C-alpha positions in Angstrom: 0.0 0.0 0.0 1.5 3.4 -1.0 1.3 6.5 1.1 1.1 10.2 0.0 2.0 13.2 2.1 0.5 16.6 1.2 2.3 19.6 2.4 0.2 22.7 2.9 1.3 26.3 3.7 3.3 28.9 2.0 5.6 27.9 -0.8 9.1 27.4 0.5 10.8 29.9 -1.9 8.2 32.7 -1.9 9.1 35.9 -3.8 8.4 39.1 -1.9 7.9 42.3 -3.9 9.8 45.4 -2.8 6.6 47.0 -1.5 5.8 43.9 0.6 9.3 43.8 2.0 9.0 47.5 3.1 5.6 46.9 4.6 6.9 43.9 6.6 10.0 45.8 7.8 7.9 48.8 8.8 5.5 46.6 10.8 8.4 44.7 12.4 10.2 47.8 13.6 7.2 49.9 14.5 7.2 51.2 18.2 6.5 48.3 20.6 6.3 45.7 17.8 7.9 42.3 18.3 9.8 41.1 15.2 9.0 37.4 15.9 5.3 38.1 16.0 5.4 40.0 12.7 7.5 37.3 11.2 4.9 34.7 12.2 2.0 36.7 10.9 3.6 37.1 7.5 5.1 33.6 7.4 8.7 34.8 7.0 11.8 34.1 9.1 13.1 36.8 11.5 16.5 36.6 10.0 15.1 37.5 6.6 13.3 40.6 8.1 16.6 41.8 9.6 18.3 41.2 6.2 15.6 43.2 4.5 15.9 46.0 7.0 19.6 46.2 6.1 18.9 46.1 2.4 16.0 48.6 2.4 17.9 51.0 4.6 14.7 52.0 6.2 16.3 54.4 8.8 16.4 52.0 11.5 19.8 50.6 10.7 21.9 52.8 13.0 20.2 56.0 11.8 18.5 57.9 14.5 17.8 61.4 15.8 20.5 63.5 17.4 19.7 65.9 20.1 19.5 69.4 18.8 20.2 72.5 20.9 18.6 75.7 19.7 20.4 78.8 21.0 19.0 82.3 20.8 20.8 84.8 18.5 22.4 86.4 21.6 23.8 83.1 22.8 27.1 81.4 22.0 25.9 79.9 18.6 23.6 81.8 16.3 21.7 80.5 13.2 24.4 81.9 11.0 27.6 82.9 12.8 29.9 85.7 11.8 32.3 83.2 10.2 29.5 81.9 8.0 29.0 78.5 9.6 25.3 77.5 9.4 25.7 74.0 10.8 28.0 73.2 13.7 28.4 69.6 14.8 30.3 69.0 18.0 31.5 65.4 18.4 32.9 63.6 21.4 36.5 64.4 22.2 36.2 68.1 21.3 36.1 67.5 17.5 34.0 70.1 15.7 32.7 70.2 12.2 31.4 73.5 10.8 29.5 73.7 7.5 29.1 77.1 5.8 25.8 78.5 4.7 27.0 78.6 1.1 28.1 75.0 1.0 26.6 72.9 -1.9 23.9 70.5 -0.9 25.9 67.5 -2.1 28.8 68.5 0.2 26.5 68.9 3.2 24.8 65.6 2.5 28.2 63.7 2.1 29.6 65.3 5.3 26.6 64.5 7.4 26.5 60.9 6.1 30.2 60.5 6.9 29.6 61.6 10.5 27.1 58.7 11.1 
């Protein structure tokens, strides 16, 4: 007598569209979300969600908010200082990066990305 086994459930090598990946990553890394629960709900492994997060670069891979201090014009740092610096970034160890108001957008973007 022969026996047959029928496997049900999602296909083993399912193809996820870019939009589906972004939706799953957003759900998994929403405030108070649990990655394992989201993975179970969508039928995907947790390691794949972390891989997608890295690939998508959704802002959660080491990118975050930095504390900004706004100082009145009479304080130590004004919106545009006398030397023309519009952005001043002070790093640990006393390192300071100053970006002028007339700096091209591409230079500002590259500088700020390098500081991450």
